N, C-alpha and C positions, 0 to 999 in steps of 0.2 A: 139242817136238822134242828128240830126244836129241842132245847135242853131244859129239863125239868128244874124247877126251883132256882133258876138263874145260877147255875154253877159258875163256878168261875174258873171265876175268873180271879252427869253431873255437869250443874253445867259449868265447866271451867274453860277459860281460854287456854289452849294448849301451847306450851312453849315449843318452838320449832324443833329443838333437839329431841324432845320427848315424842313429838308427833312423828318425826322421821324414824325414831326407834320403833314406835308402835307399828308402822306400816312396812317395816322390813320383814318380808316374808321368810327370809332365811332365819332370822332370829326367832320368829314365831315357831317355825318348824323345829328348831333346836330345843325349844321348851315345851314341845308337845309330843312326848314319847308315845308311840303306838297310836296316835290320834290323827285321823283324817288323812288328807293328801294335799299336795301343792294346789290342786284345783279347788278343794274345799276351803283351804286357808285363803286363797286369793278371792274366793267368793265372799268370805267374811270381810276382807279388807276393802273390796270394791263397794260393798253394800253399806258398810258401817261408818258413821262418824263416831269418834271416840270421846269418852269422858273418863277422867282419871279419878281414882278413889283418894288421892292425896288431897289434903286440905279439908277433909271432913272429919267431924268428931265421931259420927256414928255411921255404920255401914247402911243402916236403914235410910238415912238422909241421902247418902250417895246414890243408893238404888233409886229413890224416888226422883231425884233430879235428873238422873240418866233416863229414866222411863219417860218423864214429862217432856224431855227435849228430844226424844227419839234416838238417843245415842246408845252405843254399846259401852257398858261400864268396864273399864280396864281395872282389874284387881292386881295392883303392883306391890302391895305390902301385905304383911301378915296381920290379919284381924283375929285376935285371940279371944277365946271365951265368949263368943257371940251368943246373945240371947235369941229366942225365937223371933223370926221375922219373915215377912213376905217380900221377896225381891223380884218384881216383875220385869226388870230390865234384862236384856241379853248381857251375858258376862263373857269376858275373855281374860284369861289368867296369863300373866307375863312374869318372867324371871322367878323371884321367890314369892310371888303373890299367892295367898292362901286364905282360907276361912276355916277357923277352928270353932266348932259349936260347943257351947257349954252343956253340961249334963242336963238332960231333960229338954233341951232346946230342939225345935223343929224349924227347918228352913224350906220354903217353897220358892222355886226359881226355874227358869227355862234350862234345858240342857245346854251347857256351855259349848260354844263352837270351838273354843280353844282352851285347853287346860294343860297344867304342868304335871309334875310327878306326884304331887299330892295337893290338889287344889282344895279339896274338902277334907278336913281332919275330923273324923267322927269317932276318935278314940275315946272321948268323954261321953258323947251323945249316943253312940251306937248306930247300928244299921237302922234304916227307916227314918233317920232324922233329917235327911235331905230327900225331898220329894219333887220330882220334875213336873212342871205344869204344862210345858209344851216343848217341842223339839224343832225349832225353826230351820235348822240346817240338816235335819234327818241324820244326826250324828249318833244317836243311840246313847245308852248309858254305859260308861266305860270305867271298869275298876281301876285303871291307871289314874284316873282323876281322884280316886279315893286312897291312893297310896300303894296299889299293887305294884310289885316289882317284876314278877315273872321270871325270877332267876332261880327258882326251885330251892332256894335257901331260906328266904324270908317267908313268914306265914302270911299268905294273902287272903285267908278266909274272910276276915272282916271287910276288906276292900271289895271283894267280889260280892259278898252278901249285901253290902251297902249299895252297890250298883244295881243289883237285882231288885232290892226293895224300893229304890228310887223310881223304878219303872211303875210301881203301883201307886204313883202320886195321884193328885186330884184328877178326877175323870172329866172328860169332855162331855158336857151336857148334850151336845148335838149328836154325837156318835155313840155315846154310852161306853166308849173305850178309854183306856188311859191316854195321857198326853203323849207318851211314847211307849211303844210296845216291845222294844227290844233292848237287850244288853249285848255288848260286843266284848269278845275276849281277843285282843290283839295277839299276834304271835308271841309266844313265851312259854315258860314252864312254871305253872302256878301251884305252889304248895298249899294244901288245905289241911286243917286239923280237926274239922268237924263238918257235919253235913251241910251242904248248901240247900237252903229252903226256898223252893219256888212255890210258896204259898205264904199267907200272912198269919203271924201269930196274933196280931190284932185284927182290925177290920178295915180294909182299904175302901170298901164300898158297901153301902147298906145291903144286908142280906147275903153277903159273899165274903169269904176269906181266901178264896182261891184265885188263881190268875186266869185271865181270859185274853187270848190273842198274844200271849207272851212268846218271845223268841230269844233264845240264847244261842248266839252264833260265834264261832271261832274263825280263824283265818285259814283253816284247813287242818285236817287231822295230823298232818306231818309237821305243822307249824305251831299249833296251839295245843297244849297238854295240861291237864289237871293231874297232880300227883297227890293222891289222898293218903294222909298219914294220921287219920283219926281213929275212933273206936271201931272195934270189930262188931259192935252192936248196932251200927247205923250205916246207911248207904252214903256214898259220896255226894249224890244229888237226890233229893226227894221232891217230886213234883206233883202238885194237885191243881188241876185246872182244865179249862176247855180251849181247844184249838191252839194248843202250845206247840212250839217247834224247837227242837234241839239239833244243832247241825254244825258240822265241820270242826270238830275238836276230838281230842283223845282223853281217856281217863285211865290212869294207872293206879293199881293198888300198891301203895308204898308201905303198908302196914303188914308186918310179917305174920300177924295173927288174923289178917283178912278183913273183910267188910261184909255187910249184908249184900250189897250189890253196887255197881257203878251208878245206875239210874234206877230209882224206885218210882215207878209210875203208879200213883196210889190214890185212894179216896179215904175220906174220914167223915163220919157223921157230923161232927162239929164244924167242919170246914167245907165239905162238898165232895162231889164225885169228879172224876176225870173223864173226859170224852174228846173224840175227834182231834187227836194230837199225832205228831210225827217225830220220829228220830231219824235223821238223815246223815249219812257219811260220818258216822261216829265210830271211832276205834276204842274198844274196851280191852284192857289187858289185866287179868287177875293176877298175873305174875306167879301162878301156881300156889296162891294163897287161898284160904277158905273163902267161899262166897260165890255169888252168881254174877252174871253180866247185867241183865235187866230183869227186875222183878215187877210184876203187875198185880195190883189188887192185894197187897200184902196185909192191909189192916182190916180185912173182912168187910170192906165197903166198896161199892162199885167203881171200877176203873175200866172203861170200855173204849172201843174204836181207836186203838193205837196202831199206826202204820210204821214199820221200821224198814227204812230203805238202805240198801247196801251196807248191812252191818258187818263189822269185822270184830269178832269176839274171840279172844284167845287166852290161853293159860288158865282157864277155869276148870282145871282137872279135878279140883275138890268141890266143885259146884256145877252149875248149869249155865248155859248161854243165855237163853230167854225162858223165863218160867212164869206161868200164871198160877196164882195162889188163891185158895179159899173159894174157888168157883165163881168169883166176881169179875173176872177179866173176860169181857165179851168182844168178839170181832177183832182180834189181834191178827195182823197180817204182816208177814215178812216178805220183802222184795229183794232178791239178790241181783 
């Protein structure tokens, strides 16, 4: 389908003890909550020669040495208040290794194949400050790498938003698509306190502020859940883009005064329209609060061609399940 106006979318000699620790897959997996598998981790270990960040005064220098030697850079210490940098080396986070970005800083880097409980600290720099340039292990962008806990107690909004925004990193000039096109939500209960934006407040690509070919996928609607405790004037997720997919998770309204909806498939003149997208195996529970399950075209701008597969929407007694608004939602199809 032709979419009008391009909617959218080091080198160190390793001490034997350190090297042995680095290639211990059991230790790797212990520091990689919700991330990958034994097979994925083993693939990293088999393919990579390691370079450590210890002994370097700047992270930029460590990145460049690792890149030029073709090694994976092991982040094993806390780098605090880091300024903007490009780190083209593959990264693997071990133990307490982390990178905290300074206010206003932006870091571009490949998707880490291995990360810990908070590999990237964006509390100062905000979402969108880490942008993924490629995804060598097809790992996807994971909010656990940004500090999400998935325990339903801590506010995971910032971490999830950072993971989503990282997907809108530098575009691949050959394909015209982002370096990675999906964010994963491992099994867990994620508390959010404001809407998750699947569109860009800034501009990730010339002429477009929306997302193209973006996929937000959970581990299954019985395993991955978002508990929205934000304003009743916003949705839990607002999405604007082309050929997006949302799959295999649940969304619960945890605000007693309600929400606009769980998923708002929308368009906006300053951002773009939405088209050719799917929602698959998603459970939505309004918990008998005010609001709808899925809203389409809420902002009086075109949002069309949405397919909803196997929806499970319940407890929306004060609202509706799926609702098209303002006459701008075209060709919406439900498949039970």
